[in-house]
C-alpha positions, 0 to 999 in steps of 0.5 A: 473193534472186537466185541466178545459174544455170549457162546450159547448166542453165537451158537444159536446164530451159527446153527440158525445160518447153517440151517438157512444155507443147507435149505438154500442149497437144496433148493438151489439144486432142485431148481437147477435140475428142473424139479417141479416147484409145486411138489410137497417136497419143495414146499417143505423145503421152502417153508423150512428155508423161511423159517430158518431165515427169519430166525437167523435175521431175528438173532442177528437183529438181537446181536446188533441191538444188544452188543454193537448199537450201544457203542456205535448208535448213530454211526455207520458200520459193518460187522462179522461174527467169527463162530470160532471166537464168538467175537464180532469185529465191527468196522466203521464205514 
């Protein structure tokens, strides 16, 4: 089933997920090059990653509560948000 999501809300989720992925890539690179993880620079990226991760997870939970659970409450499901169409595809497991 496809569910249309508000465009502004969809964009907010996309932006938060982008920031999570960007920080994750930077941290992975820093670790792979043997960078000292006790530096302020590493701490800054780690703190930003944590901040954006929490924001993204909260927005995803809000999406589920607002758009999916009313239709699938009590059922086992998975979902994927297509940022280009702002549609959530929900599949029962």
